[in-house]
TORSESE-751829 format. One record per atom (N, C-alpha, C, O): x, y, z; residue number from 1; atom name. Coordinates in steps of 0.05 Angstrom, whole numbers, padded with zeros to 5 digits. Layout:
N
- xx	yy	zz	resi	name
- X	Y	Z	NUM	CA
...
***
This chain:
107
- xx	yy	zz	resi	name
- 00501	-00114	-00059	1	N
- 00473	-00113	-00066	1	CA
- 00469	-00098	-00092	1	C
- 00455	-00108	-00110	1	O
- 00480	-00075	-00094	2	N
- 00476	-00059	-00118	2	CA
- 00501	-00062	-00135	2	C
- 00524	-00058	-00125	2	O
- 00498	-00068	-00160	3	N
- 00520	-00073	-00177	3	CA
- 00532	-00046	-00187	3	C
- 00518	-00026	-00187	3	O
- 00556	-00048	-00197	4	N
- 00569	-00024	-00208	4	CA
- 00554	-00014	-00233	4	C
- 00552	00010	-00238	4	O
- 00544	-00033	-00247	5	N
- 00529	-00026	-00272	5	CA
- 00505	-00009	-00265	5	C
- 00499	00011	-00278	5	O
- 00490	-00017	-00245	6	N
- 00466	-00002	-00237	6	CA
- 00474	00026	-00227	6	C
- 00460	00045	-00234	6	O
- 00495	00028	-00212	7	N
- 00504	00054	-00203	7	CA
- 00512	00072	-00227	7	C
- 00506	00096	-00227	7	O
- 00526	00060	-00246	8	N
- 00534	00076	-00270	8	CA
- 00509	00086	-00285	8	C
- 00508	00109	-00293	8	O
- 00489	00069	-00288	9	N
- 00465	00077	-00301	9	CA
- 00451	00100	-00286	9	C
- 00443	00119	-00299	9	O
- 00449	00097	-00260	10	N
- 00436	00118	-00244	10	CA
- 00451	00144	-00246	10	C
- 00439	00165	-00248	10	O
- 00477	00143	-00245	11	N
- 00493	00168	-00246	11	CA
- 00490	00181	-00273	11	C
- 00487	00205	-00275	11	O
- 00490	00165	-00294	12	N
- 00487	00177	-00321	12	CA
- 00459	00189	-00324	12	C
- 00456	00209	-00338	12	O
- 00439	00176	-00313	13	N
- 00412	00187	-00315	13	CA
- 00410	00214	-00301	13	C
- 00398	00233	-00311	13	O
- 00422	00215	-00277	14	N
- 00421	00240	-00262	14	CA
- 00437	00262	-00276	14	C
- 00429	00285	-00277	14	O
- 00460	00255	-00287	15	N
- 00476	00274	-00302	15	CA
- 00462	00285	-00326	15	C
- 00462	00309	-00332	15	O
- 00449	00267	-00341	16	N
- 00433	00275	-00364	16	CA
- 00411	00294	-00356	16	C
- 00406	00315	-00369	16	O
- 00397	00288	-00334	17	N
- 00375	00305	-00325	17	CA
- 00386	00332	-00316	17	C
- 00373	00353	-00319	17	O
- 00410	00331	-00303	18	N
- 00422	00356	-00294	18	CA
- 00429	00375	-00317	18	C
- 00423	00399	-00317	18	O
- 00441	00364	-00338	19	N
- 00449	00380	-00361	19	CA
- 00425	00388	-00379	19	C
- 00427	00408	-00393	19	O
- 00404	00373	-00378	20	N
- 00381	00380	-00395	20	CA
- 00362	00400	-00381	20	C
- 00346	00413	-00394	20	O
- 00364	00402	-00355	21	N
- 00346	00421	-00340	21	CA
- 00356	00449	-00343	21	C
- 00380	00455	-00346	21	O
- 00337	00467	-00343	22	N
- 00344	00496	-00345	22	CA
- 00354	00506	-00318	22	C
- 00370	00525	-00317	22	O
- 00345	00493	-00297	23	N
- 00354	00501	-00270	23	CA
- 00376	00482	-00260	23	C
- 00369	00459	-00253	23	O
- 00401	00490	-00260	24	N
- 00423	00472	-00254	24	CA
- 00429	00475	-00224	24	C
- 00442	00493	-00215	24	O
- 00418	00455	-00209	25	N
- 00423	00455	-00180	25	CA
- 00436	00429	-00173	25	C
- 00424	00407	-00175	25	O
- 00461	00430	-00165	26	N
- 00477	00406	-00160	26	CA
- 00467	00391	-00135	26	C
- 00466	00367	-00135	26	O
- 00459	00405	-00115	27	N
- 00449	00392	-00090	27	CA
- 00423	00376	-00096	27	C
- 00420	00354	-00086	27	O
- 00406	00388	-00112	28	N
- 00381	00373	-00119	28	CA
- 00387	00348	-00135	28	C
- 00375	00327	-00131	28	O
- 00406	00350	-00153	29	N
- 00414	00326	-00169	29	CA
- 00426	00305	-00152	29	C
- 00422	00281	-00155	29	O
- 00442	00314	-00132	30	N
- 00455	00294	-00114	30	CA
- 00434	00281	-00097	30	C
- 00435	00256	-00092	30	O
- 00414	00296	-00087	31	N
- 00392	00284	-00072	31	CA
- 00376	00264	-00088	31	C
- 00368	00243	-00079	31	O
- 00372	00271	-00114	32	N
- 00358	00253	-00132	32	CA
- 00373	00227	-00136	32	C
- 00361	00206	-00138	32	O
- 00399	00229	-00138	33	N
- 00416	00205	-00142	33	CA
- 00414	00187	-00117	33	C
- 00411	00163	-00120	33	O
- 00417	00199	-00093	34	N
- 00415	00183	-00069	34	CA
- 00388	00171	-00065	34	C
- 00385	00149	-00055	34	O
- 00367	00186	-00072	35	N
- 00340	00175	-00071	35	CA
- 00337	00151	-00089	35	C
- 00325	00131	-00082	35	O
- 00348	00154	-00113	36	N
- 00346	00132	-00133	36	CA
- 00361	00107	-00123	36	C
- 00352	00084	-00127	36	O
- 00384	00111	-00111	37	N
- 00400	00089	-00100	37	CA
- 00385	00075	-00077	37	C
- 00384	00051	-00075	37	O
- 00373	00091	-00060	38	N
- 00357	00080	-00038	38	CA
- 00333	00064	-00048	38	C
- 00326	00044	-00036	38	O
- 00321	00073	-00069	39	N
- 00298	00058	-00081	39	CA
- 00308	00032	-00093	39	C
- 00293	00012	-00093	39	O
- 00332	00031	-00103	40	N
- 00343	00006	-00114	40	CA
- 00348	-00013	-00091	40	C
- 00343	-00037	-00094	40	O
- 00357	-00003	-00068	41	N
- 00360	-00021	-00044	41	CA
- 00333	-00032	-00036	41	C
- 00330	-00055	-00030	41	O
- 00313	-00014	-00036	42	N
- 00286	-00023	-00029	42	CA
- 00276	-00045	-00048	42	C
- 00263	-00064	-00039	42	O
- 00281	-00041	-00073	43	N
- 00273	-00061	-00093	43	CA
- 00287	-00088	-00088	43	C
- 00274	-00109	-00091	43	O
- 00312	-00087	-00080	44	N
- 00327	-00112	-00074	44	CA
- 00314	-00126	-00050	44	C
- 00310	-00151	-00051	44	O
- 00306	-00111	-00030	45	N
- 00293	-00123	-00006	45	CA
- 00265	-00133	-00013	45	C
- 00256	-00153	-00002	45	O
- 00251	-00119	-00032	46	N
- 00225	-00129	-00041	46	CA
- 00228	-00156	-00054	46	C
- 00211	-00174	-00051	46	O
- 00249	-00160	-00070	47	N
- 00253	-00186	-00084	47	CA
- 00258	-00208	-00063	47	C
- 00248	-00230	-00066	47	O
- 00274	-00202	-00043	48	N
- 00279	-00221	-00022	48	CA
- 00254	-00227	-00006	48	C
- 00249	-00250	00001	48	O
- 00238	-00207	-00001	49	N
- 00213	-00211	00013	49	CA
- 00193	-00227	-00003	49	C
- 00177	-00242	00008	49	O
- 00195	-00224	-00030	50	N
- 00177	-00239	-00047	50	CA
- 00182	-00269	-00045	50	C
- 00164	-00285	-00045	50	O
- 00208	-00276	-00042	51	N
- 00215	-00305	-00039	51	CA
- 00202	-00316	-00014	51	C
- 00192	-00338	-00014	51	O
- 00203	-00301	00008	52	N
- 00192	-00310	00033	52	CA
- 00161	-00312	00030	52	C
- 00149	-00332	00039	52	O
- 00149	-00293	00018	53	N
- 00119	-00293	00015	53	CA
- 00110	-00316	-00003	53	C
- 00089	-00328	00002	53	O
- 00125	-00321	-00024	54	N
- 00117	-00343	-00042	54	CA
- 00119	-00370	-00028	54	C
- 00101	-00387	-00032	54	O
- 00139	-00374	-00012	55	N
- 00142	-00399	00003	55	CA
- 00120	-00401	00024	55	C
- 00110	-00423	00029	55	O
- 00112	-00379	00037	56	N
- 00090	-00380	00056	56	CA
- 00064	-00387	00042	56	C
- 00048	-00402	00052	56	O
- 00060	-00376	00018	57	N
- 00036	-00382	00003	57	CA
- 00035	-00412	-00005	57	C
- 00015	-00425	-00003	57	O
- 00058	-00422	-00014	58	N
- 00060	-00450	-00021	58	CA
- 00054	-00468	00003	58	C
- 00041	-00489	00001	58	O
- 00064	-00460	00026	59	N
- 00059	-00475	00051	59	CA
- 00029	-00475	00058	59	C
- 00018	-00496	00066	59	O
- 00016	-00452	00055	60	N
- -00012	-00451	00060	60	CA
- -00028	-00468	00041	60	C
- -00048	-00480	00048	60	O
- -00019	-00469	00015	61	N
- -00033	-00486	-00004	61	CA
- -00030	-00516	00002	61	C
- -00048	-00531	-00001	61	O
- -00006	-00523	00012	62	N
- -00002	-00551	00020	62	CA
- -00020	-00558	00044	62	C
- -00031	-00580	00044	62	O
- -00022	-00540	00063	63	N
- -00040	-00545	00086	63	CA
- -00069	-00547	00078	63	C
- -00084	-00564	00088	63	O
- -00077	-00531	00059	64	N
- -00105	-00533	00049	64	CA
- -00110	-00559	00035	64	C
- -00131	-00572	00038	64	O
- -00090	-00568	00020	65	N
- -00093	-00594	00006	65	CA
- -00094	-00617	00026	65	C
- -00108	-00637	00021	65	O
- -00079	-00615	00047	66	N
- -00079	-00637	00067	66	CA
- -00106	-00638	00082	66	C
- -00114	-00660	00091	66	O
- -00120	-00616	00084	67	N
- -00145	-00615	00099	67	CA
- -00170	-00620	00082	67	C
- -00192	-00617	00091	67	O
- -00166	-00628	00057	68	N
- -00189	-00634	00040	68	CA
- -00203	-00659	00050	68	C
- -00191	-00677	00062	68	O
- -00229	-00660	00045	69	N
- -00244	-00684	00053	69	CA
- -00237	-00709	00038	69	C
- -00233	-00730	00049	69	O
- -00234	-00706	00012	70	N
- -00226	-00728	-00005	70	CA
- -00198	-00722	-00016	70	C
- -00195	-00708	-00036	70	O
- -00179	-00732	-00002	71	N
- -00151	-00726	-00009	71	CA
- -00139	-00747	-00026	71	C
- -00145	-00771	-00023	71	O
- -00121	-00739	-00044	72	N
- -00106	-00758	-00059	72	CA
- -00080	-00764	-00045	72	C
- -00074	-00752	-00024	72	O
- -00064	-00782	-00056	73	N
- -00038	-00789	-00045	73	CA
- -00020	-00764	-00045	73	C
- -00005	-00760	-00026	73	O
- -00021	-00749	-00067	74	N
- -00004	-00725	-00069	74	CA
- -00012	-00703	-00049	74	C
- 00005	-00688	-00040	74	O
- -00038	-00702	-00043	75	N
- -00047	-00682	-00023	75	CA
- -00037	-00689	00005	75	C
- -00030	-00672	00020	75	O
- -00037	-00715	00011	76	N
- -00028	-00723	00037	76	CA
- 00002	-00724	00041	76	C
- 00012	-00720	00062	76	O
- 00016	-00729	00019	77	N
- 00045	-00731	00019	77	CA
- 00058	-00713	-00002	77	C
- 00068	-00723	-00022	77	O
- 00056	-00687	00002	78	N
- 00066	-00668	-00019	78	CA
- 00097	-00666	-00018	78	C
- 00110	-00673	00001	78	O
- 00107	-00656	-00040	79	N
- 00136	-00651	-00042	79	CA
- 00141	-00624	-00028	79	C
- 00131	-00603	-00038	79	O
- 00155	-00624	-00006	80	N
- 00159	-00599	00009	80	CA
- 00187	-00587	00005	80	C
- 00196	-00572	00022	80	O
- 00201	-00595	-00016	81	N
- 00228	-00584	-00020	81	CA
- 00228	-00554	-00024	81	C
- 00246	-00540	-00014	81	O
- 00208	-00544	-00037	82	N
- 00206	-00515	-00042	82	CA
- 00200	-00500	-00016	82	C
- 00212	-00479	-00010	82	O
- 00182	-00511	00000	83	N
- 00174	-00498	00025	83	CA
- 00197	-00500	00046	83	C
- 00200	-00481	00062	83	O
- 00212	-00521	00046	84	N
- 00234	-00525	00065	84	CA
- 00261	-00514	00056	84	C
- 00282	-00523	00064	84	O
- 00260	-00494	00038	85	N
- 00284	-00482	00027	85	CA
- 00301	-00470	00049	85	C
- 00290	-00453	00065	85	O
- 00326	-00477	00051	86	N
- 00343	-00468	00073	86	CA
- 00348	-00438	00071	86	C
- 00349	-00424	00092	86	O
- 00352	-00428	00047	87	N
- 00358	-00399	00043	87	CA
- 00334	-00382	00053	87	C
- 00338	-00362	00067	87	O
- 00310	-00391	00046	88	N
- 00286	-00375	00054	88	CA
- 00282	-00377	00084	88	C
- 00274	-00357	00096	88	O
- 00288	-00400	00096	89	N
- 00285	-00403	00125	89	CA
- 00305	-00385	00139	89	C
- 00298	-00372	00159	89	O
- 00330	-00384	00129	90	N
- 00350	-00366	00141	90	CA
- 00342	-00337	00138	90	C
- 00346	-00321	00156	90	O
- 00331	-00331	00114	91	N
- 00323	-00303	00109	91	CA
- 00300	-00295	00127	91	C
- 00298	-00273	00137	91	O
- 00281	-00313	00131	92	N
- 00258	-00308	00148	92	CA
- 00267	-00302	00177	92	C
- 00254	-00286	00191	92	O
- 00288	-00315	00186	93	N
- 00297	-00312	00214	93	CA
- 00320	-00291	00217	93	C
- 00330	-00288	00239	93	O
- 00327	-00278	00195	94	N
- 00349	-00259	00196	94	CA
- 00340	-00233	00210	94	C
- 00321	-00220	00201	94	O
- 00354	-00225	00231	95	N
- 00347	-00201	00246	95	CA
- 00352	-00175	00230	95	C
- 00336	-00157	00231	95	O
- 00374	-00174	00216	96	N
- 00380	-00150	00200	96	CA
- 00359	-00146	00178	96	C
- 00351	-00123	00173	96	O
- 00351	-00167	00166	97	N
- 00330	-00166	00145	97	CA
- 00304	-00155	00157	97	C
- 00291	-00138	00145	97	O
- 00296	-00166	00179	98	N
- 00271	-00157	00192	98	CA
- 00274	-00128	00201	98	C
- 00255	-00113	00199	98	O
- 00297	-00121	00212	99	N
- 00301	-00094	00221	99	CA
- 00299	-00074	00198	99	C
- 00287	-00052	00201	99	O
- 00310	-00081	00175	100	N
- 00309	-00062	00152	100	CA
- 00280	-00060	00143	100	C
- 00271	-00038	00136	100	O
- 00266	-00082	00142	101	N
- 00238	-00081	00133	101	CA
- 00221	-00064	00151	101	C
- 00204	-00049	00143	101	O
- 00226	-00066	00177	102	N
- 00211	-00050	00197	102	CA
- 00219	-00020	00196	102	C
- 00202	-00003	00197	102	O
- 00245	-00015	00193	103	N
- 00254	00013	00193	103	CA
- 00244	00028	00167	103	C
- 00238	00051	00169	103	O
- 00244	00014	00145	104	N
- 00235	00026	00120	104	CA
- 00205	00023	00115	104	C
- 00194	00033	00095	104	O
- 00192	00008	00132	105	N
- 00163	00003	00130	105	CA
- 00156	-00010	00104	105	C
- 00137	-00001	00090	105	O
- 00171	-00030	00096	106	N
- 00165	-00045	00071	106	CA
- 00148	-00069	00078	106	C
- 00153	-00083	00098	106	O
- 00128	-00074	00062	107	N
- 00111	-00097	00067	107	CA
- 00099	-00106	00041	107	C
- 00084	-00126	00040	107	O
***
């Protein structure tokens, strides 16, 4: 999930902050590094959650178009390849993904 490049950047940022601060506390710097890494994990899950939310929004738009009073052919027969995306459907039903979102209270 997190690349080595991102970890290197985070470590160098924390090291720079450690050496620039007048108060050199190694434990505080270590906590800051782990906090930053956890926030990167949260950001990764937010991106995955965004894919699910966008497909849900597209599905609701398709349903609204189907229920119009004066519908066109495209409204009645839309292209649902984006909404029927296999990856998003698997992600939506993934227990570990749901468990992480609930435990970290991400929405």
